[in-house]
C-alpha positions in Angstrom: 47.3 231.1 70.7 50.7 230.2 72.8 51.4 227.7 70.2 51.1 230.3 67.2 52.8 232.8 69.0 55.7 230.3 69.5 55.7 229.5 65.8 56.0 233.2 64.7 58.9 233.9 67.3 60.5 230.8 65.8 59.8 231.7 62.4 61.2 235.3 62.7 64.4 234.0 64.4 64.6 231.1 61.9 64.7 233.8 59.1 67.2 236.2 60.9 69.4 232.8 61.2 68.8 232.0 58.0 70.2 235.6 56.8 72.7 235.3 59.4 74.0 232.0 57.5 74.0 234.0 54.7 76.4 236.5 56.0 78.6 233.4 57.6 79.0 232.1 54.4 79.9 235.2 52.4 82.4 236.1 55.1 84.1 232.8 55.2 84.0 232.1 51.6 85.3 235.8 50.4 87.1 237.1 53.5 88.3 233.8 55.0 87.8 232.3 58.6 90.4 234.6 60.1 88.3 237.6 59.5 85.1 235.8 60.9 87.2 234.6 63.8 88.1 238.0 64.7 84.8 239.4 64.6 83.2 236.8 66.7 86.2 237.2 69.3 85.5 240.7 69.7 81.9 240.6 69.9 82.3 237.8 72.7 84.6 240.0 74.6 82.0 243.0 74.4 78.9 240.7 75.0 80.7 239.9 78.4 80.8 243.8 79.0 77.4 244.2 77.7 75.9 242.0 80.9 76.3 245.8 82.8 73.5 246.9 80.7 71.1 244.1 81.9 71.8 243.2 85.7 68.1 241.4 85.7 66.3 244.5 84.9 64.9 243.0 81.6 63.4 240.1 83.6 62.0 242.4 86.1 60.3 244.5 83.4 58.8 241.4 81.6 57.4 240.5 85.1 56.1 243.6 86.3 54.3 244.2 82.7 53.0 240.7 82.7 51.5 241.2 86.1 49.4 244.1 84.8 51.3 246.8 86.5 50.8 250.5 84.7 52.3 250.0 81.1 53.2 254.0 81.0 55.0 253.7 84.7 56.8 250.5 83.8 58.2 251.9 80.2 59.2 255.2 81.9 60.8 253.6 84.8 62.7 250.9 82.5 63.7 253.7 80.0 65.5 255.5 82.9 67.1 252.2 84.1 68.4 251.2 80.7 69.9 254.3 79.6 71.8 254.4 82.9 72.9 250.7 82.7 74.2 251.3 78.8 76.1 254.3 80.0 77.6 252.1 82.6 78.5 249.5 79.8 80.3 252.4 77.9 82.3 253.4 81.1 83.1 249.7 81.7 84.5 249.1 78.0 86.6 252.4 78.1 88.1 251.7 81.8 89.0 248.2 80.5 90.8 249.4 77.3 92.8 252.0 79.4 93.7 249.5 82.0 94.9 247.0 79.7 96.7 249.4 77.2 98.1 251.8 79.7 98.5 250.2 83.2 98.9 246.6 82.0 101.2 247.0 79.0 98.8 245.2 76.6 98.1 246.1 73.2 95.5 245.8 70.6 96.5 244.6 67.4 95.8 245.5 63.9 92.2 246.8 63.6 91.1 245.4 67.0 90.8 248.9 68.9 88.4 250.0 66.0 86.4 246.8 66.2 86.1 247.5 69.9 84.7 251.0 69.5 82.2 250.3 66.7 80.8 247.0 68.4 80.3 248.8 71.6 78.3 251.5 69.7 76.2 248.7 68.0 75.6 247.1 71.5 74.3 250.5 72.8 71.6 250.8 70.1 70.7 247.3 70.5 70.3 248.2 74.1 68.2 251.2 73.5 66.0 249.0 71.1 65.5 246.5 74.0 63.5 248.6 76.1 60.7 248.1 73.6 61.2 244.6 72.6 61.4 243.9 76.1 58.0 245.7 76.7 56.3 243.7 74.1 57.5 240.3 75.6 55.9 241.3 78.7 52.5 242.3 77.0 52.5 239.2 74.8 52.6 241.2 71.8 55.0 238.9 69.9 54.4 240.1 66.5 55.8 243.6 67.2 58.7 242.5 68.8 59.3 240.2 66.0 58.9 243.0 63.3 61.5 245.1 65.3 64.1 242.2 65.6 63.8 241.7 61.4 65.3 245.3 61.2 68.7 244.0 62.2 69.4 241.3 59.5 67.6 243.1 56.9 69.8 245.9 57.0 73.0 244.1 58.1 73.2 241.2 55.7 72.8 243.2 52.8 75.6 245.5 53.9 77.9 242.3 54.6 77.2 241.1 51.4 78.3 244.2 49.6 81.5 244.6 51.8 82.1 240.7 51.3 82.0 240.5 47.7 83.9 243.7 47.4 86.9 242.3 49.6 86.3 244.5 52.4 87.6 244.6 56.0 86.7 243.6 59.6 86.1 247.2 60.5 83.9 247.8 57.3 81.9 244.7 58.5 81.6 246.5 62.1 80.2 249.5 60.4 77.3 247.2 59.1 76.7 246.2 62.5 76.1 249.6 63.7 74.0 250.4 60.6 71.8 247.5 62.0 72.1 248.8 65.2 70.5 252.4 64.3 67.8 250.7 62.3 66.5 248.5 65.0 66.4 251.2 67.2 64.7 253.5 64.9 62.1 250.9 64.4 61.5 249.9 67.9 60.7 253.7 69.0 58.4 254.3 66.1 56.3 251.4 67.5 56.4 253.0 71.0 55.4 256.2 69.9 52.5 254.8 67.9 51.1 252.9 70.8 51.0 256.2 72.6 52.7 254.9 75.5 53.2 258.3 77.4 56.0 259.4 79.5 55.1 259.5 83.2 56.8 260.2 86.5 58.4 256.9 87.0 57.7 255.4 90.3 58.6 251.8 90.2 62.2 251.9 91.0 62.2 250.1 94.1 60.1 247.2 92.6 62.5 246.9 89.9 65.6 246.9 91.9 64.3 244.2 94.6 63.2 241.8 91.7 66.5 242.4 89.8 69.0 242.4 93.0 69.0 238.7 93.0 69.8 238.6 89.3 72.2 241.4 89.0 75.5 239.4 89.7 74.3 236.4 88.2 73.5 238.1 85.0 77.1 239.2 84.5 78.2 235.6 85.3 75.7 234.2 83.0 76.7 236.6 79.9 80.6 236.0 80.6 79.7 232.1 80.5 78.2 232.4 77.4 81.1 234.2 75.9 84.2 232.7 77.6 84.5 229.7 75.4 85.2 231.7 72.5 87.3 234.1 74.5 89.8 231.4 75.7 90.0 229.6 72.4 90.8 232.9 70.8 93.3 233.7 73.5 95.0 230.2 73.5 94.6 229.3 69.8 93.8 231.3 66.9 90.9 233.1 65.0 90.7 230.1 62.8 89.8 228.1 66.0 87.5 230.1 67.2 85.6 230.4 63.5 85.6 226.6 63.6 83.9 226.6 67.2 81.6 229.4 66.5 80.5 228.2 63.1 79.1 225.1 64.5 77.5 227.1 67.4 75.8 229.4 65.0 74.4 226.5 63.1 73.0 224.6 66.2 71.7 228.0 67.5 69.1 227.7 64.8 67.7 224.3 66.5 68.0 225.8 69.9 65.9 228.8 68.9 62.8 226.3 69.2 63.3 226.2 73.0 64.3 229.8 73.4 61.4 230.9 71.5 58.7 228.6 73.6 60.6 229.6 76.7 60.3 233.2 75.9 56.4 233.0 75.6 56.0 230.6 78.4 57.6 232.6 81.0 54.8 235.3 81.2 52.1 232.7 80.9 53.5 230.7 83.7 53.9 233.9 85.7 50.1 234.6 85.2 49.3 231.1 86.0 51.3 231.5 89.3 49.6 234.6 90.2 46.3 233.0 89.5 47.3 230.0 91.7 46.9 227.5 88.9 50.0 225.4 89.5 48.3 222.5 87.7 48.0 224.7 84.4 51.9 225.1 84.6 52.7 221.3 84.9 50.4 220.6 82.2 51.7 223.0 79.7 55.3 222.0 80.8 55.0 218.6 80.0 53.0 219.3 76.8 55.8 221.8 75.6 58.6 219.3 76.4 57.1 216.6 74.6 56.9 218.6 71.2 60.2 220.1 71.8 61.8 216.3 71.9 59.5 215.5 69.0 61.3 218.0 67.0 64.9 218.0 68.8 65.5 214.4 69.0 65.8 213.3 65.2 67.6 216.5 64.5 70.2 215.7 67.4 70.6 211.9 66.0 71.6 213.4 62.6 74.0 215.9 64.2 75.6 213.2 66.5 76.0 210.7 63.6 77.2 212.9 60.9 78.9 215.9 62.2 81.8 216.2 59.6 79.7 215.5 56.8 77.1 218.3 57.8 80.0 220.8 58.3 81.6 220.2 55.1 78.2 220.4 53.5 77.4 223.8 55.2 80.7 225.5 55.5 82.8 223.8 52.8 86.0 221.8 53.1 87.7 224.4 54.9 85.5 223.7 57.8 85.8 220.1 58.2 87.3 220.5 61.7 84.2 222.3 62.6 82.4 218.7 62.6 84.0 217.3 65.9 82.9 220.0 68.3 79.2 220.0 66.6 78.8 216.4 67.9 79.3 217.4 71.5 77.6 220.8 71.2 74.6 218.9 69.6 74.2 216.7 72.8 74.2 219.8 74.9 71.9 222.0 72.6 69.0 218.9 73.0 69.6 218.9 76.5 68.9 222.9 76.6 66.1 222.5 74.3 64.0 220.2 76.5 64.9 222.0 79.5 63.9 225.5 78.5 60.4 225.4 79.4 61.4 223.9 83.0 63.8 226.7 83.3 61.2 229.5 82.5 59.4 228.0 85.5 61.8 229.1 88.0 61.4 233.0 87.7 57.6 232.7 86.8 57.0 231.2 90.4 59.1 234.5 92.1 62.4 232.4 92.6 64.9 234.6 90.9 67.3 233.5 93.5 67.3 229.7 92.3 67.8 230.9 88.8 70.9 232.9 90.0 72.2 229.5 91.8 71.7 227.6 88.7 73.6 230.2 86.7 76.4 230.2 89.1 76.4 226.4 89.0 76.6 226.7 85.0 79.9 229.0 85.3 81.6 227.2 88.1 81.3 223.9 86.2 81.9 225.4 82.6 85.1 227.6 83.4 87.3 224.9 85.5 86.5 222.3 82.4 87.5 225.1 79.6 90.7 225.7 81.8 91.5 221.9 81.7 90.6 221.0 78.1 91.2 224.2 76.0 94.6 225.6 76.6 98.1 223.1 76.6 98.9 225.1 79.8 97.3 227.7 82.4 99.8 229.6 84.4 102.3 226.7 84.4 99.7 224.1 84.9 99.8 221.1 82.5 96.2 221.3 80.6 94.9 218.9 77.7 95.1 221.6 74.9 92.0 220.4 73.0 91.3 223.7 71.8 87.8 224.3 70.5 86.9 220.3 70.8 87.8 220.9 74.5 85.3 223.7 74.8 82.7 221.6 73.3 83.1 218.9 75.6 83.2 221.4 78.4 79.9 222.8 77.2 78.2 219.4 76.8 79.2 218.1 80.3 77.9 221.5 81.9 74.6 221.4 80.0 74.4 217.7 81.5 75.0 219.0 85.2 72.7 222.0 84.6 70.1 219.7 83.1 69.9 217.5 86.2 69.8 220.0 88.7 67.1 222.0 86.9 65.0 219.0 86.8 65.5 218.3 90.6 64.6 221.9 91.5 61.5 222.3 89.1 60.3 219.0 90.7 60.5 220.4 94.4 59.1 223.8 93.2 55.7 222.6 91.2 56.0 219.1 91.2 56.6 219.0 87.6 58.6 215.5 86.6 60.2 214.7 83.3 58.0 213.4 80.6 58.6 209.6 80.8 57.1 209.3 77.0 60.4 210.9 76.1 62.0 207.3 76.4 59.7 206.6 73.3 61.4 209.5 71.7 65.0 208.1 72.4 64.0 204.4 71.2 62.6 206.1 67.9 65.7 208.2 67.6 68.3 205.0 67.5 66.0 203.3 65.2 65.9 206.2 62.9 70.0 206.7 63.2 70.4 203.3 62.2 68.1 203.7 59.1 70.2 206.9 58.3 73.7 205.1 58.7 72.9 202.6 56.4 71.4 204.9 53.8 74.2 207.2 53.9 76.5 204.2 52.4 74.4 204.4 49.4 73.9 208.2 49.3 76.6 210.2 50.8 75.9 213.6 52.4 78.2 215.6 50.4 76.1 218.7 49.7 73.6 221.0 51.5 70.6 219.6 49.2 71.3 216.0 50.2 71.9 217.3 53.9 68.3 218.8 53.6 66.7 215.7 52.3 68.5 213.8 55.3 66.6 216.2 57.6 63.2 215.3 56.1 63.9 211.9 56.1 65.2 211.7 59.7 62.0 213.7 60.8 59.7 211.4 59.0 61.2 208.1 59.6 61.1 209.5 63.4 57.6 210.4 63.2 56.4 207.5 61.7 58.1 205.3 64.3 56.4 207.3 67.0 52.9 207.1 65.2 53.4 202.9 65.3 54.2 203.2 68.9 51.1 205.5 69.2 53.0 208.3 70.7 52.2 210.6 67.8 48.3 210.8 67.5 46.0 212.5 65.2 45.4 215.1 67.8 49.1 216.1 67.6 48.8 216.2 63.6 46.0 218.4 64.1 47.7 220.7 66.8 50.7 221.3 64.5 48.7 221.8 61.3 46.7 224.5 63.2 49.9 226.1 64.5 51.2 225.9 60.9 48.3 227.6 59.3 49.7 230.2 57.3 46.4 232.0 56.8 45.8 232.2 60.7 49.5 233.4 61.4 49.3 236.2 58.8 45.9 237.3 60.1 47.3 236.9 63.7 50.4 239.0 62.8 48.8 241.7 60.8 45.9 242.4 63.4 48.6 242.5 66.1 51.1 244.9 64.2 48.3 247.2 63.3 47.2 247.5 66.8 43.6 245.6 66.4 44.6 243.0 69.0 46.3 245.0 71.6 45.6 243.6 74.9 
């Protein structure tokens, strides 16, 4: 069932990402990369502020719900906490604006102030909806969480299309985000009311706080680390540079969603196994998931590393040829993060959020110095390399390598889970697959998205064929994938859960 749930999460997120890609295409083609870069830059700034609306309590909620605590008490406690933290987000944003404009003499050019206000409102609604979606991840009711998540792109992307085709502005695009935030919140609380999870006097504040304390500061640091690359590119270069970098990130995020989806589901599953004292099941599931993630990610990564510029042009058009170089380095980091996702989820599942905190600090304190060294031409008088978005991509890749090695070492100490040696067969297969594709590209240039799609299928087919010859891909694996991708079973599972028939 975890496999089917993982596919459901992945399917919905792929649909969301596809709709998001349509939005990106429309913005860049009709409003230009400068508008897209401006939106990404402001969203990145506010994403850093939005860390104050989490502070580790999302993970605490999933943990307590998955452990079987009283669902009414958990939800009631989480609602109070989330409302307080969302209020903190608003206060921090307002204070930061006042300090920047009134005390430091800074200014917000053009539409920047309106964008900050509107995107803050968007995050407020998004945080309210997360009360419900986080609950469903804890109860493993994945279909409900995904239906709620789909409300965002279903509302937002058609509005973006109308605005882009009409030659609208960045502020009008921000209103589309706010409308999507309202929609996802309404849908979320309709589900919560329908499930009759009634309000009760919250009594779990102490338990939530004790779990979240080690994650509080690190949540802020981790969120900032996810935005600081784009913030630095925008500050030291231009909105267009942000657009080149973030367009590559957006495309790669579709591939990375596989790991995120699996990790999201294995966390509560691992938590339950740890509570039951079944460490061997955690090890077995981790190695299996890592193997399947590699089977999917390795050939895609080979394609991205070998043909980044061709892929960028085919996806985003000739204007985005500069996005190719950062795509190559980001792809390597993406693959390492992809196959590391399940190992990372083990750490919190065995009640070691302190180690998660250390890893996130490691990520931050490796990434930020590298960004300072590689992105700007100078930093407070110090001579730097000035590689802009290419430097940010290199910094991201190096950081991913460091965190990958550290996570593997830690998990081996915690649960005895080693890296799967069979992944070396995957690497050999990827090298051979890449060689075949390089030769093929001489005769069939990758100059449009249809040919690119053909290359993706060819890469997967060649890679799988080589693994089959090596006896690494077995008939049992094929049957497993066919069962997971059984549309009829997926539909029945989704309908039963959303209708409330399979509620656990």
